[in-house]
Structure formats: C-alpha cells, structure tokens
C-alpha positions as a LaTeX table, in Angstrom:
\begin{tabular}{lrrr}
\hline
Residue & $x$ (\AA) & $y$ (\AA) & $z$ (\AA) \\
\hline
Gln1 & 103.18 & 92.72 & 124.82 \\
Val2 & 100.16 & 91.70 & 123.60 \\
Gln3 & 97.22 & 94.90 & 121.93 \\
Leu4 & 94.16 & 93.82 & 120.39 \\
Val5 & 92.47 & 96.67 & 119.02 \\
Glu6 & 88.51 & 96.11 & 117.82 \\
Ser7 & 86.50 & 97.67 & 115.72 \\
Gly8 & 83.84 & 98.22 & 112.83 \\
Gly9 & 80.68 & 98.79 & 115.49 \\
Gly10 & 78.36 & 101.17 & 114.48 \\
Trp11 & 75.27 & 101.40 & 114.37 \\
Val12 & 73.19 & 99.50 & 111.85 \\
Gln13 & 69.16 & 98.54 & 111.36 \\
Pro14 & 67.73 & 95.11 & 111.76 \\
Gly15 & 68.57 & 92.57 & 109.22 \\
Gly16 & 71.69 & 94.71 & 108.15 \\
Ser17 & 75.20 & 93.78 & 108.52 \\
Leu18 & 78.37 & 94.66 & 109.85 \\
Lys19 & 82.16 & 93.30 & 109.76 \\
Leu20 & 84.42 & 93.85 & 113.12 \\
Ser21 & 87.87 & 93.41 & 112.93 \\
Cys22 & 90.67 & 92.85 & 115.37 \\
Val23 & 94.57 & 93.63 & 114.60 \\
Ala24 & 96.14 & 91.55 & 117.17 \\
Ser25 & 99.57 & 91.78 & 117.93 \\
Gly26 & 102.52 & 90.27 & 120.22 \\
Leu27 & 100.50 & 86.60 & 119.41 \\
Thr28 & 100.33 & 83.91 & 116.68 \\
Phe29 & 97.35 & 83.21 & 115.76 \\
Ser30 & 98.36 & 79.26 & 115.37 \\
Ser31 & 99.15 & 79.62 & 119.10 \\
Ser32 & 96.23 & 80.85 & 120.79 \\
Phe33 & 92.69 & 80.32 & 120.55 \\
Met34 & 90.47 & 83.75 & 119.80 \\
Arg35 & 87.34 & 84.53 & 120.58 \\
Trp36 & 84.53 & 87.36 & 120.11 \\
Tyr37 & 82.92 & 87.69 & 123.00 \\
Arg38 & 79.76 & 90.41 & 123.76 \\
Gln39 & 78.27 & 92.09 & 126.27 \\
Ala40 & 75.15 & 93.98 & 126.51 \\
Pro41 & 73.08 & 96.53 & 128.58 \\
Gly42 & 73.19 & 95.30 & 131.88 \\
Lys43 & 73.69 & 91.20 & 131.14 \\
Glu44 & 77.06 & 89.24 & 131.76 \\
Arg45 & 79.48 & 88.93 & 129.16 \\
Glu46 & 79.19 & 86.05 & 126.03 \\
Leu47 & 81.29 & 84.44 & 124.44 \\
Val48 & 80.14 & 84.82 & 120.22 \\
Ala49 & 82.27 & 82.83 & 117.89 \\
Arg50 & 85.88 & 81.10 & 118.69 \\
Ala51 & 88.79 & 79.70 & 116.77 \\
Arg52 & 92.08 & 77.76 & 116.85 \\
Trp53 & 92.93 & 77.31 & 113.94 \\
Ala54 & 96.00 & 75.46 & 114.11 \\
Asp55 & 92.81 & 72.40 & 114.59 \\
Gly56 & 90.81 & 73.92 & 111.82 \\
Ile57 & 87.90 & 74.60 & 114.40 \\
Arg58 & 85.58 & 77.44 & 114.52 \\
Asp59 & 82.56 & 77.02 & 116.84 \\
Tyr60 & 79.74 & 79.56 & 117.16 \\
Ala61 & 77.13 & 80.24 & 120.19 \\
Asp62 & 73.65 & 78.96 & 119.10 \\
Tyr63 & 72.24 & 82.48 & 118.59 \\
Val64 & 74.34 & 83.16 & 115.84 \\
Lys65 & 74.82 & 79.80 & 114.02 \\
Gly66 & 74.45 & 80.80 & 109.94 \\
Arg67 & 74.63 & 84.31 & 111.07 \\
Phe68 & 78.19 & 85.36 & 111.75 \\
Thr69 & 81.81 & 83.53 & 110.65 \\
Ile70 & 85.09 & 84.76 & 112.26 \\
Ser71 & 87.82 & 84.68 & 110.44 \\
Arg72 & 91.58 & 86.03 & 110.05 \\
Asp73 & 93.49 & 87.45 & 108.02 \\
Asn74 & 97.30 & 86.87 & 108.54 \\
Ala75 & 98.01 & 90.10 & 105.72 \\
Lys76 & 96.49 & 91.94 & 108.53 \\
Asn77 & 97.05 & 89.87 & 111.58 \\
Thr78 & 93.34 & 90.21 & 112.13 \\
Val79 & 90.73 & 88.84 & 113.24 \\
Asp80 & 87.04 & 89.30 & 111.95 \\
Leu81 & 83.43 & 88.59 & 112.53 \\
Gln82 & 81.45 & 89.43 & 110.18 \\
Met83 & 77.66 & 89.40 & 111.20 \\
Asn84 & 74.76 & 89.27 & 108.72 \\
Ser85 & 70.70 & 89.47 & 109.47 \\
Leu86 & 71.40 & 92.20 & 112.71 \\
Lys87 & 68.49 & 91.56 & 115.54 \\
Pro88 & 68.12 & 94.10 & 118.00 \\
Glu89 & 68.88 & 92.41 & 120.67 \\
Tyr90 & 72.61 & 91.69 & 119.40 \\
Thr91 & 73.20 & 94.95 & 120.60 \\
Ala92 & 76.29 & 95.34 & 122.84 \\
Val93 & 79.66 & 96.09 & 122.78 \\
Tyr94 & 81.69 & 93.11 & 121.22 \\
Tyr95 & 85.30 & 92.07 & 122.45 \\
Cys96 & 88.35 & 89.77 & 121.23 \\
His97 & 89.97 & 87.93 & 123.42 \\
Ala98 & 93.01 & 85.90 & 122.78 \\
Gln99 & 93.81 & 82.76 & 124.73 \\
Phe100 & 98.10 & 80.80 & 124.26 \\
Tyr101 & 97.70 & 77.83 & 123.67 \\
Ala102 & 100.71 & 76.92 & 126.35 \\
Ser103 & 100.47 & 79.45 & 129.04 \\
Gly104 & 96.52 & 80.13 & 129.16 \\
Thr105 & 97.65 & 83.55 & 129.72 \\
Glu106 & 94.06 & 86.35 & 128.48 \\
Tyr107 & 93.97 & 89.47 & 127.08 \\
Trp108 & 91.51 & 90.99 & 126.01 \\
Gly109 & 90.76 & 94.22 & 123.62 \\
Lys110 & 88.53 & 97.17 & 124.90 \\
Gly111 & 85.51 & 96.28 & 122.82 \\
Thr112 & 83.68 & 97.70 & 120.32 \\
Leu113 & 79.71 & 98.68 & 120.12 \\
Val114 & 77.26 & 97.29 & 118.23 \\
Thr115 & 73.97 & 98.93 & 117.97 \\
Val116 & 71.38 & 97.16 & 115.78 \\
Ser117 & 68.07 & 99.72 & 115.78 \\
Ser118 & 65.76 & 100.99 & 113.16 \\
\hline
\end{tabular}
C-alpha cells in the first residue's frame, strides 16, 4: 500500500527557507513520477516541481525556478522540496504526489501548510 506523508511545513518570514519532506512507502522512486503541488486559499491546486529520477528529469514551475529544489534521499525514502527566498504568495498547503509509470495510478499525501508572512 502506497503512503505519502509530508512534513516540514510551518511559518516563515519572507525571504526565509523551509525544507519539506515526503516519506514515501510502498513505491520505488525509479518507477514513479514524484511531484510537489500546492494549493493556496481560494485557488486551484498547481504543480510546483516534479522529478523522474530514472531519466534524470527535474522540472519546476516558472514562479519557483531558482528558488526551489526537488531531491530525494534514498536512505530515508523521502522526496524533499527545499524552498528558499520565500514570498507571502507562496503561502499554501503543499502536497506530495506519486504516479506510477506503468499504470498511471496516482497517490496523494494529506499536505503540509506553509505560511509566509511577517
């Protein structure tokens, strides 16, 4: 059974940094697309970053390029999102998402709240 559990959210001042982690169980990174999404209050969920490590692919939404980095820790089986130079408009619930290459089956975590304010 696949489970995705996010952590690392919280409050941070503008310009600060946070690192989100997603513990992934029941899957292997080599056979899955891993993505981070966010959903701000009153807005639709949108893609932030994605990775397909089997092909060495890492992509970012334009508004986070140069600020965010998606990575993995094989020892901990986590997918991390390092977020730097945070802005108030980045306030949102951040979700971890996995999709199997072969079947297309998708899984979501429950999300972690990031609040950027002074």
